[in-house]
C-alpha positions in Angstrom: 22.0 28.6 -61.5 23.5 31.6 -62.9 25.7 32.1 -59.8 26.8 28.5 -59.9 27.9 29.0 -63.5 29.8 32.1 -62.5 31.6 30.2 -59.8 32.6 27.4 -62.2 33.7 29.9 -64.8 35.6 31.9 -62.2 37.3 28.7 -60.9 38.3 27.7 -64.5 39.7 31.2 -65.3 41.6 31.3 -62.0 43.2 27.9 -62.7 44.1 28.8 -66.3 45.6 32.1 -65.2 47.4 30.5 -62.3 48.8 27.8 -64.6 50.0 30.4 -67.0 51.9 32.2 -64.2 53.9 29.2 -63.1 57.5 29.3 -64.3 57.7 25.6 -64.7 55.2 22.7 -65.2 54.1 20.8 -62.1 56.7 18.5 -60.6 55.2 15.3 -61.8 55.5 16.4 -65.4 59.1 17.6 -65.2 61.7 15.3 -66.6 64.3 14.1 -64.2 67.1 16.6 -63.7 70.4 15.6 -65.0 73.3 16.2 -62.7 76.5 17.0 -64.3 79.7 17.4 -62.3 82.2 19.7 -63.9 85.8 18.8 -63.3 87.6 21.9 -61.9 91.3 22.4 -61.8 92.6 22.6 -58.3 92.7 26.2 -57.0 96.0 27.9 -57.2 97.5 28.6 -53.7 96.7 32.0 -52.5 99.4 34.6 -53.0 101.1 35.7 -49.7 99.2 38.6 -48.1 100.7 42.0 -48.4 102.1 43.5 -45.2 99.1 45.1 -43.4 100.1 48.6 -42.4 97.7 50.7 -40.4 96.8 54.0 -42.0 96.1 52.8 -45.6 97.9 54.6 -48.4 101.6 55.5 -47.7 102.4 59.1 -46.9 105.7 58.7 -48.9 107.0 56.1 -51.4 110.1 55.8 -53.5 111.6 53.1 -55.7 109.9 49.9 -56.8 106.4 48.8 -55.8 106.5 46.6 -52.7 104.6 43.7 -54.2 103.1 40.8 -52.4 106.2 39.4 -50.8 105.4 38.8 -47.1 107.4 40.7 -44.5 110.2 38.8 -42.7 110.9 39.6 -39.1 114.3 41.3 -38.8 115.3 38.8 -36.0 114.8 36.0 -38.5 116.9 37.7 -41.1 119.7 38.2 -38.5 119.4 34.6 -37.2 119.3 33.0 -40.7 121.4 35.5 -42.6 122.9 32.8 -44.9 119.5 31.6 -45.9 118.4 35.1 -47.0 121.7 36.4 -48.4 121.2 37.6 -52.0 117.5 37.2 -51.9 114.7 39.7 -52.0 113.2 40.5 -48.6 110.5 42.8 -47.2 110.7 44.3 -43.7 108.1 46.3 -41.8 109.0 48.3 -38.7 109.8 51.7 -37.3 112.6 54.0 -38.5 114.9 54.6 -35.5 117.6 56.6 -37.3 118.0 58.1 -40.8 121.0 59.5 -42.7 121.2 63.2 -42.2 123.4 63.6 -45.3 121.3 62.5 -48.2 118.8 60.2 -46.6 120.4 57.1 -48.2 120.0 54.8 -45.2 117.6 54.1 -42.4 117.9 51.9 -39.3 114.7 49.9 -38.9 113.5 48.2 -35.7 110.7 45.6 -35.5 110.2 44.0 -32.2 113.7 42.8 -31.1 115.4 43.1 -34.5 117.4 46.0 -35.9 118.7 46.3 -39.5 120.3 48.9 -41.7 118.7 49.4 -45.0 120.6 51.5 -47.5 120.1 52.8 -51.1 123.5 52.0 -52.6 122.6 53.7 -55.9 120.7 56.6 -54.2 117.5 55.9 -56.0 115.6 55.7 -52.7 116.4 58.7 -50.5 114.5 58.8 -47.3 113.2 62.1 -45.8 115.6 63.2 -43.1 112.7 63.7 -40.6 111.3 60.1 -41.0 112.6 58.8 -37.6 109.7 57.4 -35.6 107.6 56.7 -38.7 106.4 53.2 -39.8 108.2 51.9 -42.8 107.8 49.0 -45.2 110.7 48.4 -47.4 111.9 45.8 -49.9 115.4 45.0 -51.1 118.1 42.4 -51.2 120.0 41.2 -48.2 123.7 41.5 -48.9 127.1 42.1 -47.4 128.0 45.8 -47.0 130.0 47.0 -50.0 133.7 47.8 -49.6 134.3 51.6 -49.2 135.7 51.9 -52.8 132.5 50.2 -54.2 130.2 52.7 -52.5 129.0 55.6 -54.5 128.6 57.8 -51.5 128.3 61.5 -52.1 126.9 63.9 -49.7 127.1 67.1 -51.6 126.9 70.2 -49.5 126.8 68.2 -46.2 129.5 68.1 -43.5 131.7 65.0 -43.7 130.4 62.1 -41.7 130.5 58.4 -41.6 127.4 56.3 -42.4 127.0 53.0 -40.6 128.7 50.0 -42.2 127.3 46.8 -40.7 128.5 43.5 -42.0 125.2 43.0 -43.8 122.4 45.3 -44.9 119.3 45.4 -47.0 120.0 47.1 -50.3 116.8 49.1 -50.6 114.8 48.9 -53.9 111.5 50.3 -52.7 110.1 51.8 -49.6 107.0 53.4 -48.1 106.5 55.5 -45.0 103.2 55.6 -43.1 
């Protein structure tokens, strides 16, 4: 008899301990769950992705931060010049030529497009050995300034002519990779 009593006591203790370990009461005793639907504001559209440039952090940067403006292909800028005139643009490509005077301009090629980007106020001066490097730059597409408007001073450098295309990107910030 004694062993039968032990089994009964053991069964009762096990069920009491097991019941105490449950995190919630059995299903039949739970009240019906209330479902609430929270009204959420529509998600804001995602910001345009930054230009993905292999190599991570830039090796060189000057001027303003490049921001989240997506890069526009140079061929599109050239084809739709009037649509972009006076607006901020970002371009990514390879430097094909650079000013050997003060570094105030670069020629950038991306695919089939070619554009001159120039720092008219000389705030962004490119390294003179940057030809062949990847570049991401931001600026305003505009008509080239008249010669008398251009603050062009190449102190200590032999006289030379910088390119004067009909339109150019006035550089406000640039990074080399």
